[in-house]
All heavy atoms as a GROMACS GRO file, in nm:
protein
  442
    1MET      N    1  -1.018   0.043   0.837
    1MET     CA    2  -1.012   0.153   0.751
    1MET      C    3  -0.990   0.103   0.609
    1MET      O    4  -0.896   0.027   0.581
    1MET     CB    5  -0.896   0.244   0.799
    1MET     CG    6  -0.869   0.354   0.708
    1MET     SD    7  -0.727   0.461   0.746
    1MET     CE    8  -0.768   0.509   0.908
    2LEU      N    9  -1.070   0.155   0.518
    2LEU     CA   10  -1.052   0.121   0.375
    2LEU      C   11  -1.006   0.247   0.297
    2LEU      O   12  -1.071   0.353   0.317
    2LEU     CB   13  -1.181   0.075   0.316
    2LEU     CG   14  -1.236  -0.056   0.375
    2LEU    CD1   15  -1.368  -0.094   0.312
    2LEU    CD2   16  -1.141  -0.173   0.354
    3LEU      N   17  -0.901   0.233   0.225
    3LEU     CA   18  -0.853   0.346   0.152
    3LEU      C   19  -0.861   0.322   0.000
    3LEU      O   20  -0.808   0.220  -0.046
    3LEU     CB   21  -0.702   0.377   0.187
    3LEU     CG   22  -0.673   0.404   0.334
    3LEU    CD1   23  -0.521   0.412   0.355
    3LEU    CD2   24  -0.742   0.535   0.374
    4ALA      N   25  -0.937   0.410  -0.065
    4ALA     CA   26  -0.950   0.385  -0.215
    4ALA      C   27  -0.856   0.494  -0.282
    4ALA      O   28  -0.892   0.611  -0.274
    4ALA     CB   29  -1.097   0.406  -0.251
    5THR      N   30  -0.761   0.444  -0.348
    5THR     CA   31  -0.671   0.534  -0.422
    5THR      C   32  -0.706   0.557  -0.560
    5THR      O   33  -0.677   0.664  -0.618
    5THR     CB   34  -0.524   0.479  -0.417
    5THR    OG1   35  -0.516   0.356  -0.497
    5THR    CG2   36  -0.475   0.454  -0.279
    6GLY      N   37  -0.775   0.459  -0.628
    6GLY     CA   38  -0.817   0.467  -0.758
    6GLY      C   39  -0.704   0.458  -0.863
    6GLY      O   40  -0.721   0.482  -0.979
    7GLN      N   41  -0.584   0.416  -0.812
    7GLN     CA   42  -0.465   0.410  -0.898
    7GLN      C   43  -0.466   0.279  -0.987
    7GLN      O   44  -0.413   0.281  -1.094
    7GLN     CB   45  -0.338   0.408  -0.818
    7GLN     CG   46  -0.313   0.535  -0.746
    7GLN     CD   47  -0.181   0.531  -0.679
    7GLN    OE1   48  -0.089   0.462  -0.719
    7GLN    NE2   49  -0.175   0.588  -0.567
    8TRP      N   50  -0.525   0.174  -0.931
    8TRP     CA   51  -0.520   0.046  -1.002
    8TRP      C   52  -0.654   0.026  -1.077
    8TRP      O   53  -0.756  -0.017  -1.009
    8TRP     CB   54  -0.494  -0.064  -0.904
    8TRP     CG   55  -0.464  -0.198  -0.957
    8TRP    CD1   56  -0.432  -0.230  -1.089
    8TRP    CD2   57  -0.460  -0.321  -0.890
    8TRP    NE1   58  -0.407  -0.364  -1.104
    8TRP    CE2   59  -0.422  -0.416  -0.975
    8TRP    CE3   60  -0.477  -0.357  -0.755
    8TRP    CZ2   61  -0.411  -0.553  -0.941
    8TRP    CZ3   62  -0.465  -0.485  -0.720
    8TRP    CH2   63  -0.434  -0.584  -0.809
    9LYS      N   64  -0.661   0.051  -1.203
    9LYS     CA   65  -0.785   0.044  -1.275
    9LYS      C   66  -0.820  -0.094  -1.338
    9LYS      O   67  -0.931  -0.128  -1.342
    9LYS     CB   68  -0.782   0.153  -1.390
    9LYS     CG   69  -0.747   0.294  -1.334
    9LYS     CD   70  -0.866   0.380  -1.316
    9LYS     CE   71  -0.826   0.522  -1.294
    9LYS     NZ   72  -0.849   0.567  -1.158
   10ASP      N   73  -0.716  -0.158  -1.391
   10ASP     CA   74  -0.734  -0.287  -1.461
   10ASP      C   75  -0.688  -0.397  -1.365
   10ASP      O   76  -0.578  -0.433  -1.361
   10ASP     CB   77  -0.652  -0.283  -1.591
   10ASP     CG   78  -0.669  -0.412  -1.671
   10ASP    OD1   79  -0.746  -0.499  -1.623
   10ASP    OD2   80  -0.607  -0.420  -1.776
   11PHE      N   81  -0.787  -0.462  -1.300
   11PHE     CA   82  -0.757  -0.563  -1.201
   11PHE      C   83  -0.721  -0.695  -1.264
   11PHE      O   84  -0.688  -0.797  -1.199
   11PHE     CB   85  -0.873  -0.587  -1.108
   11PHE     CG   86  -0.901  -0.466  -1.017
   11PHE    CD1   87  -1.013  -0.391  -1.034
   11PHE    CD2   88  -0.817  -0.436  -0.918
   11PHE    CE1   89  -1.038  -0.284  -0.954
   11PHE    CE2   90  -0.842  -0.330  -0.831
   11PHE     CZ   91  -0.948  -0.251  -0.848
   12SER      N   92  -0.718  -0.708  -1.399
   12SER     CA   93  -0.684  -0.829  -1.463
   12SER      C   94  -0.524  -0.840  -1.475
   12SER      O   95  -0.484  -0.946  -1.516
   12SER     CB   96  -0.747  -0.836  -1.603
   12SER     OG   97  -0.694  -0.736  -1.695
   13ARG      N   98  -0.457  -0.736  -1.446
   13ARG     CA   99  -0.308  -0.745  -1.449
   13ARG      C  100  -0.254  -0.649  -1.347
   13ARG      O  101  -0.323  -0.549  -1.304
   13ARG     CB  102  -0.257  -0.711  -1.584
   13ARG     CG  103  -0.283  -0.572  -1.636
   13ARG     CD  104  -0.249  -0.554  -1.780
   13ARG     NE  105  -0.277  -0.422  -1.816
   13ARG     CZ  106  -0.190  -0.330  -1.846
   13ARG    NH1  107  -0.061  -0.357  -1.854
   13ARG    NH2  108  -0.224  -0.201  -1.872
   14LEU      N  109  -0.125  -0.674  -1.302
   14LEU     CA  110  -0.064  -0.589  -1.205
   14LEU      C  111  -0.030  -0.457  -1.271
   14LEU      O  112   0.015  -0.454  -1.390
   14LEU     CB  113   0.056  -0.657  -1.152
   14LEU     CG  114   0.044  -0.765  -1.050
   14LEU    CD1  115   0.175  -0.832  -1.014
   14LEU    CD2  116  -0.022  -0.716  -0.926
   15PRO      N  117  -0.037  -0.351  -1.196
   15PRO     CA  118   0.004  -0.217  -1.251
   15PRO      C  119   0.160  -0.212  -1.264
   15PRO      O  120   0.227  -0.287  -1.196
   15PRO     CB  121  -0.042  -0.120  -1.141
   15PRO     CG  122  -0.053  -0.198  -1.017
   15PRO     CD  123  -0.085  -0.335  -1.055
   16GLU      N  124   0.204  -0.131  -1.354
   16GLU     CA  125   0.344  -0.111  -1.367
   16GLU      C  126   0.411  -0.029  -1.255
   16GLU      O  127   0.523  -0.040  -1.221
   16GLU     CB  128   0.379  -0.044  -1.501
   16GLU     CG  129   0.342  -0.135  -1.618
   16GLU     CD  130   0.375  -0.063  -1.755
   16GLU    OE1  131   0.448   0.034  -1.751
   16GLU    OE2  132   0.313  -0.109  -1.851
   17TRP      N  133   0.329   0.058  -1.196
   17TRP     CA  134   0.366   0.150  -1.092
   17TRP      C  135   0.254   0.182  -0.999
   17TRP      O  136   0.139   0.193  -1.042
   17TRP     CB  137   0.430   0.278  -1.154
   17TRP     CG  138   0.479   0.374  -1.058
   17TRP    CD1  139   0.610   0.383  -0.999
   17TRP    CD2  140   0.406   0.485  -0.999
   17TRP    NE1  141   0.611   0.484  -0.912
   17TRP    CE2  142   0.490   0.551  -0.915
   17TRP    CE3  143   0.277   0.531  -1.008
   17TRP    CZ2  144   0.455   0.661  -0.836
   17TRP    CZ3  145   0.238   0.645  -0.934
   17TRP    CH2  146   0.325   0.707  -0.853
   18ILE      N  147   0.286   0.205  -0.870
   18ILE     CA  148   0.188   0.252  -0.773
   18ILE      C  149   0.257   0.352  -0.683
   18ILE      O  150   0.373   0.347  -0.666
   18ILE     CB  151   0.119   0.137  -0.691
   18ILE    CG1  152   0.229   0.064  -0.611
   18ILE    CG2  153   0.034   0.044  -0.768
   18ILE    CD1  154   0.172  -0.026  -0.502
   19SER      N  155   0.174   0.437  -0.623
   19SER     CA  156   0.226   0.529  -0.520
   19SER      C  157   0.238   0.447  -0.387
   19SER      O  158   0.130   0.398  -0.342
   19SER     CB  159   0.136   0.646  -0.493
   19SER     OG  160   0.136   0.728  -0.612
   20PRO      N  161   0.351   0.437  -0.333
   20PRO     CA  162   0.361   0.358  -0.203
   20PRO      C  163   0.306   0.434  -0.083
   20PRO      O  164   0.301   0.559  -0.089
   20PRO     CB  165   0.512   0.335  -0.191
   20PRO     CG  166   0.575   0.450  -0.258
   20PRO     CD  167   0.479   0.488  -0.374
   21VAL      N  168   0.273   0.363   0.024
   21VAL     CA  169   0.241   0.432   0.147
   21VAL      C  170   0.373   0.480   0.209
   21VAL      O  171   0.474   0.401   0.211
   21VAL     CB  172   0.170   0.326   0.244
   21VAL    CG1  173   0.157   0.386   0.379
   21VAL    CG2  174   0.033   0.290   0.186
   22GLU      N  175   0.381   0.598   0.253
   22GLU     CA  176   0.505   0.645   0.317
   22GLU      C  177   0.527   0.572   0.447
   22GLU      O  178   0.435   0.555   0.526
   22GLU     CB  179   0.496   0.796   0.347
   22GLU     CG  180   0.484   0.887   0.223
   22GLU     CD  181   0.617   0.883   0.145
   22GLU    OE1  182   0.721   0.860   0.208
   22GLU    OE2  183   0.616   0.906   0.028
   23PRO      N  184   0.652   0.516   0.470
   23PRO     CA  185   0.677   0.439   0.592
   23PRO      C  186   0.637   0.519   0.722
   23PRO      O  187   0.593   0.455   0.812
   23PRO     CB  188   0.821   0.414   0.582
   23PRO     CG  189   0.855   0.418   0.437
   23PRO     CD  190   0.764   0.521   0.376
   24TYR      N  191   0.651   0.647   0.728
   24TYR     CA  192   0.621   0.713   0.856
   24TYR      C  193   0.466   0.714   0.877
   24TYR      O  194   0.427   0.737   0.993
   24TYR     CB  195   0.674   0.856   0.855
   24TYR     CG  196   0.602   0.955   0.760
   24TYR    CD1  197   0.483   1.028   0.802
   24TYR    CD2  198   0.647   0.970   0.626
   24TYR    CE1  199   0.426   1.112   0.719
   24TYR    CE2  200   0.584   1.066   0.541
   24TYR     CZ  201   0.475   1.126   0.585
   24TYR     OH  202   0.409   1.220   0.506
   25LEU      N  203   0.385   0.689   0.774
   25LEU     CA  204   0.238   0.677   0.801
   25LEU      C  205   0.194   0.543   0.849
   25LEU      O  206   0.083   0.522   0.907
   25LEU     CB  207   0.165   0.711   0.674
   25LEU     CG  208   0.164   0.853   0.627
   25LEU    CD1  209   0.097   0.866   0.495
   25LEU    CD2  210   0.097   0.941   0.730
   26ALA      N  211   0.281   0.442   0.827
   26ALA     CA  212   0.246   0.298   0.858
   26ALA      C  213   0.201   0.285   1.007
   26ALA      O  214   0.097   0.221   1.034
   26ALA     CB  215   0.350   0.206   0.824
   27PRO      N  216   0.276   0.339   1.109
   27PRO     CA  217   0.233   0.322   1.249
   27PRO      C  218   0.095   0.392   1.270
   27PRO      O  219   0.012   0.335   1.346
   27PRO     CB  220   0.338   0.394   1.326
   27PRO     CG  221   0.461   0.389   1.244
   27PRO     CD  222   0.401   0.395   1.097
   28PHE      N  223   0.067   0.501   1.203
   28PHE     CA  224  -0.063   0.570   1.222
   28PHE      C  225  -0.175   0.477   1.168
   28PHE      O  226  -0.275   0.455   1.236
   28PHE     CB  227  -0.067   0.701   1.148
   28PHE     CG  228  -0.204   0.759   1.136
   28PHE    CD1  229  -0.258   0.830   1.245
   28PHE    CD2  230  -0.272   0.751   1.016
   28PHE    CE1  231  -0.386   0.884   1.230
   28PHE    CE2  232  -0.400   0.806   1.002
   28PHE     CZ  233  -0.457   0.870   1.113
   29LEU      N  234  -0.156   0.414   1.050
   29LEU     CA  235  -0.253   0.325   0.994
   29LEU      C  236  -0.267   0.201   1.084
   29LEU      O  237  -0.380   0.153   1.106
   29LEU     CB  238  -0.210   0.287   0.851
   29LEU     CG  239  -0.212   0.400   0.753
   29LEU    CD1  240  -0.156   0.354   0.621
   29LEU    CD2  241  -0.352   0.456   0.736
   30ALA      N  242  -0.160   0.154   1.130
   30ALA     CA  243  -0.160   0.030   1.212
   30ALA      C  244  -0.244   0.056   1.346
   30ALA      O  245  -0.319  -0.039   1.389
   30ALA     CB  246  -0.024  -0.017   1.257
   31ASN      N  247  -0.238   0.173   1.398
   31ASN     CA  248  -0.318   0.210   1.523
   31ASN      C  249  -0.468   0.218   1.496
   31ASN      O  250  -0.544   0.216   1.579
   31ASN     CB  251  -0.265   0.342   1.580
   31ASN     CG  252  -0.134   0.328   1.647
   31ASN    OD1  253  -0.099   0.222   1.691
   31ASN    ND2  254  -0.057   0.424   1.652
   32LYS      N  255  -0.503   0.228   1.360
   32LYS     CA  256  -0.646   0.237   1.330
   32LYS      C  257  -0.708   0.095   1.318
   32LYS      O  258  -0.825   0.081   1.300
   32LYS     CB  259  -0.661   0.306   1.194
   32LYS     CG  260  -0.618   0.447   1.197
   32LYS     CD  261  -0.706   0.525   1.289
   32LYS     CE  262  -0.663   0.677   1.293
   32LYS     NZ  263  -0.734   0.751   1.389
   33GLY      N  264  -0.625  -0.008   1.330
   33GLY     CA  265  -0.674  -0.148   1.326
   33GLY      C  266  -0.652  -0.200   1.181
   33GLY      O  267  -0.542  -0.178   1.127
   34ARG      N  268  -0.744  -0.271   1.129
   34ARG     CA  269  -0.722  -0.331   0.997
   34ARG      C  270  -0.731  -0.222   0.887
   34ARG      O  271  -0.815  -0.131   0.896
   34ARG     CB  272  -0.832  -0.431   0.971
   34ARG     CG  273  -0.826  -0.557   1.065
   34ARG     CD  274  -0.934  -0.648   1.025
   34ARG     NE  275  -0.923  -0.760   1.128
   34ARG     CZ  276  -0.945  -0.884   1.091
   34ARG    NH1  277  -0.966  -0.920   0.967
   34ARG    NH2  278  -0.931  -0.978   1.184
   35VAL      N  279  -0.638  -0.237   0.790
   35VAL     CA  280  -0.633  -0.142   0.686
   35VAL      C  281  -0.654  -0.220   0.551
   35VAL      O  282  -0.589  -0.319   0.534
   35VAL     CB  283  -0.497  -0.072   0.682
   35VAL    CG1  284  -0.484   0.028   0.566
   35VAL    CG2  285  -0.474   0.002   0.813
   36GLY      N  286  -0.735  -0.169   0.470
   36GLY     CA  287  -0.759  -0.221   0.334
   36GLY      C  288  -0.727  -0.119   0.230
   36GLY      O  289  -0.762  -0.009   0.241
   37LEU      N  290  -0.650  -0.166   0.126
   37LEU     CA  291  -0.617  -0.072   0.016
   37LEU      C  292  -0.662  -0.134  -0.116
   37LEU      O  293  -0.670  -0.259  -0.127
   37LEU     CB  294  -0.467  -0.053   0.007
   37LEU     CG  295  -0.402   0.015   0.124
   37LEU    CD1  296  -0.246   0.003   0.110
   37LEU    CD2  297  -0.438   0.165   0.133
   38ASP      N  298  -0.686  -0.051  -0.215
   38ASP     CA  299  -0.716  -0.106  -0.346
   38ASP      C  300  -0.590  -0.112  -0.432
   38ASP      O  301  -0.588  -0.090  -0.551
   38ASP     CB  302  -0.819  -0.014  -0.421
   38ASP     CG  303  -0.773   0.130  -0.440
   38ASP    OD1  304  -0.672   0.166  -0.383
   38ASP    OD2  305  -0.841   0.203  -0.520
   39LEU      N  306  -0.478  -0.156  -0.368
   39LEU     CA  307  -0.350  -0.175  -0.427
   39LEU      C  308  -0.293  -0.308  -0.396
   39LEU      O  309  -0.316  -0.364  -0.286
   39LEU     CB  310  -0.253  -0.062  -0.378
   39LEU     CG  311  -0.289   0.085  -0.409
   39LEU    CD1  312  -0.194   0.173  -0.347
   39LEU    CD2  313  -0.296   0.106  -0.562
   40PRO      N  314  -0.205  -0.357  -0.480
   40PRO     CA  315  -0.143  -0.487  -0.460
   40PRO      C  316  -0.032  -0.481  -0.344
   40PRO      O  317   0.002  -0.592  -0.300
   40PRO     CB  318  -0.089  -0.534  -0.588
   40PRO     CG  319  -0.065  -0.414  -0.661
   40PRO     CD  320  -0.167  -0.317  -0.617
   41SER      N  321   0.010  -0.369  -0.311
   41SER     CA  322   0.112  -0.359  -0.210
   41SER      C  323   0.107  -0.220  -0.146
   41SER      O  324   0.062  -0.122  -0.202
   41SER     CB  325   0.248  -0.377  -0.275
   41SER     OG  326   0.360  -0.361  -0.182
   42VAL      N  327   0.166  -0.209  -0.020
   42VAL     CA  328   0.176  -0.077   0.046
   42VAL      C  329   0.313  -0.017   0.003
   42VAL      O  330   0.338   0.103   0.030
   42VAL     CB  331   0.162  -0.082   0.190
   42VAL    CG1  332   0.019  -0.115   0.223
   42VAL    CG2  333   0.260  -0.173   0.250
   43ASP      N  334   0.403  -0.097  -0.057
   43ASP     CA  335   0.532  -0.051  -0.096
   43ASP      C  336   0.546  -0.044  -0.242
   43ASP      O  337   0.465  -0.101  -0.319
   43ASP     CB  338   0.642  -0.140  -0.041
   43ASP     CG  339   0.653  -0.131   0.108
   43ASP    OD1  340   0.689  -0.024   0.161
   43ASP    OD2  341   0.632  -0.232   0.174
   44CYS      N  342   0.653   0.021  -0.299
   44CYS     CA  343   0.677   0.017  -0.441
   44CYS      C  344   0.680  -0.127  -0.487
   44CYS      O  345   0.731  -0.216  -0.415
   44CYS     CB  346   0.811   0.081  -0.477
   44CYS     SG  347   0.811   0.259  -0.455
   45LEU      N  348   0.638  -0.155  -0.606
   45LEU     CA  349   0.626  -0.293  -0.654
   45LEU      C  350   0.769  -0.358  -0.669
   45LEU      O  351   0.779  -0.480  -0.666
   45LEU     CB  352   0.554  -0.298  -0.788
   45LEU     CG  353   0.410  -0.253  -0.781
   45LEU    CD1  354   0.334  -0.256  -0.916
   45LEU    CD2  355   0.329  -0.344  -0.687
   46VAL      N  356   0.870  -0.276  -0.689
   46VAL     CA  357   1.010  -0.334  -0.702
   46VAL      C  358   1.085  -0.323  -0.574
   46VAL      O  359   1.209  -0.357  -0.569
   46VAL     CB  360   1.081  -0.256  -0.813
   46VAL    CG1  361   1.017  -0.284  -0.956
   46VAL    CG2  362   1.092  -0.109  -0.788
   47SER      N  363   1.023  -0.278  -0.463
   47SER     CA  364   1.096  -0.269  -0.335
   47SER      C  365   1.140  -0.408  -0.284
   47SER      O  366   1.073  -0.507  -0.283
   47SER     CB  367   1.004  -0.205  -0.232
   47SER     OG  368   1.062  -0.204  -0.109
   48LYS      N  369   1.267  -0.413  -0.238
   48LYS     CA  370   1.320  -0.533  -0.170
   48LYS      C  371   1.311  -0.522  -0.020
   48LYS      O  372   1.303  -0.626   0.047
   48LYS     CB  373   1.462  -0.554  -0.220
   48LYS     CG  374   1.488  -0.570  -0.361
   48LYS     CD  375   1.432  -0.697  -0.418
   48LYS     CE  376   1.464  -0.708  -0.563
   48LYS     NZ  377   1.371  -0.794  -0.638
   49LYS      N  378   1.317  -0.404   0.032
   49LYS     CA  379   1.319  -0.383   0.175
   49LYS      C  380   1.178  -0.377   0.240
   49LYS      O  381   1.164  -0.391   0.357
   49LYS     CB  382   1.401  -0.259   0.211
   49LYS     CG  383   1.547  -0.276   0.170
   49LYS     CD  384   1.629  -0.155   0.215
   49LYS     CE  385   1.772  -0.181   0.180
   49LYS     NZ  386   1.854  -0.067   0.221
   50LEU      N  387   1.079  -0.339   0.159
   50LEU     CA  388   0.933  -0.328   0.213
   50LEU      C  389   0.924  -0.248   0.337
   50LEU      O  390   0.873  -0.290   0.438
   50LEU     CB  391   0.876  -0.465   0.228
   50LEU     CG  392   0.886  -0.559   0.108
   50LEU    CD1  393   0.845  -0.707   0.148
   50LEU    CD2  394   0.809  -0.509  -0.004
   51PRO      N  395   0.965  -0.120   0.338
   51PRO     CA  396   0.967  -0.037   0.454
   51PRO      C  397   0.826  -0.017   0.526
   51PRO      O  398   0.814  -0.024   0.639
   51PRO     CB  399   1.029   0.087   0.415
   51PRO     CG  400   1.010   0.101   0.263
   51PRO     CD  401   1.007  -0.043   0.223
   52ALA      N  402   0.725   0.011   0.440
   52ALA     CA  403   0.592   0.035   0.500
   52ALA      C  404   0.530  -0.094   0.550
   52ALA      O  405   0.475  -0.097   0.661
   52ALA     CB  406   0.498   0.095   0.393
   53ARG      N  407   0.546  -0.202   0.476
   53ARG     CA  408   0.494  -0.331   0.518
   53ARG      C  409   0.554  -0.372   0.653
   53ARG      O  410   0.489  -0.422   0.743
   53ARG     CB  411   0.521  -0.438   0.416
   53ARG     CG  412   0.466  -0.576   0.456
   53ARG     CD  413   0.508  -0.682   0.357
   53ARG     NE  414   0.473  -0.814   0.396
   53ARG     CZ  415   0.548  -0.885   0.479
   53ARG    NH1  416   0.664  -0.842   0.522
   53ARG    NH2  417   0.511  -1.010   0.519
   54ASN      N  418   0.686  -0.354   0.663
   54ASN     CA  419   0.750  -0.392   0.788
   54ASN      C  420   0.709  -0.310   0.910
   54ASN      O  421   0.723  -0.353   1.023
   54ASN     CB  422   0.905  -0.384   0.769
   54ASN     CG  423   0.949  -0.495   0.676
   54ASN    OD1  424   0.900  -0.602   0.670
   54ASN    ND2  425   1.061  -0.463   0.600
   55LYS      N  426   0.662  -0.188   0.885
   55LYS     CA  427   0.616  -0.107   0.996
   55LYS      C  428   0.473  -0.132   1.029
   55LYS      O  429   0.418  -0.093   1.136
   55LYS     CB  430   0.636   0.041   0.968
   55LYS     CG  431   0.779   0.074   0.966
   55LYS     CD  432   0.804   0.221   0.967
   55LYS     CE  433   0.956   0.244   0.978
   55LYS     NZ  434   0.986   0.384   0.994
   56LEU      N  435   0.391  -0.194   0.942
   56LEU     CA  436   0.256  -0.233   0.969
   56LEU      C  437   0.262  -0.356   1.054
   56LEU      O  438   0.175  -0.379   1.136
   56LEU     CB  439   0.179  -0.262   0.840
   56LEU     CG  440   0.140  -0.137   0.765
   56LEU    CD1  441   0.080  -0.180   0.634
   56LEU    CD2  442   0.045  -0.049   0.839
   0.00000   0.00000   0.00000
């Protein structure tokens, strides 16, 4: 499954902010198989706990 959010426009540098994947959606996405996003992370860029990544 490929998800295009359109949030990250300038690929030459990291965005200052992104909308994270809600942790409760991670198991649903994981059941779909491989997931691709046009974002550098599924969690907030400043997240230390990485809740969505840990559920994937």
